[in-house]
C-alpha positions, 0 to 999 in steps of 0.5 A: 675332597671325597669322603668315599672311594674305592680301596686299594684298587680292588673292584667295588661290588655294584651299588657299593662304595668303600667308606673311609675311616674319616667318614665313619669318624665323622658319623661317630663325632655326631652320634657319640657324646664327646667324652666317649671320644676324647683320648680314643685316637681314631677308633670309633665308639661303636668299636670300643667296649669298657674293658678294651685298652686305649687304641693306638693311633693310626700312623697315617690317614692312608685311606685316600684322605690326602692333605687338602691342596694348597692354593694361592693367597691372591692379592686380597688377604688382610691379616687381623680379621675379626673373630666371628662365625657369621660374616653377615652384617646389616645390609649384606646382599646376596644368597645366604650360604652356610659352610660346615665341616671338620678339620682333620689331621694326617692321622684322621684325628679331628683337630680341636681349636684349629684356626680358619680365616675366611675372606671372599668377594661380595655379591657383586664380585668386589672385595672390601680392602678398607675394612673387614666386610666378608672377612673373619676367623674362627676356631674349630670346636672340641670335635674339630667342627666349624660352621661359617655363615656368609653369602655366595660370592659374586663373579669377577673377571677370570675367576669362578666363584670361590671362597678363600681360607687359611687353616692352621692346626695349633702349632702346625703350618698354615694351609692357604687354599680356596673352596669352589662350587660345583656346576659353575661354568667358569670352573672349566676356564679358571686357571686356578680351579682344582676339583679336589676343592669342590664343596658339596652344595645343596639348595636349602629353600632360598639359601644354600648349604655346603660342606667341606672337610680339611685335612691339614698337617698338625705337626704339634699333634703328632706323637712325640711332637713338642707341646 
């Protein structure tokens, strides 16, 4: 899911790309103390002066940040995984991977306490169906941010490398989807692969770091929705 894109079909000047409101909001979430953002809708702190009235929330996140596409759950999901942000255990083999990002609602607001439930294959391409190895759930913080520490999953027949995840805003529907790695040869032959679900991945010494932002339907977070 791209964070930057042309707007409204207008040609972009050479060397420039339009920046989505979500991208700017992410920068504000990192740079501004949390109390300055609470209750401020999608307005950025740099646009807010002490004398300004509270800004109205934007009706929809209409700058290209479409909801994250759903994908099949697959045969290996197990409920009641342990709550943990790191899936690493003693003896876990493989290339260390850190995945971080945000969960946003359809109004571009970050979603606090959103549930993320991850599961994946090990370095050899096998799932643990007896226990909960490389399985775990966590919740976004007050800024809508999450961080997962795990390993790069291995390959198994017919599939490219991927992570499974379920994401749910408080009171909202569950999004089941998968995340993919760029540059994988099997991306071209995997029947389930979706380019909108590619993570941004970079090498960080012997490990890898990836980022991805989810946009989910947070029905209970919409104005007028029941609490």
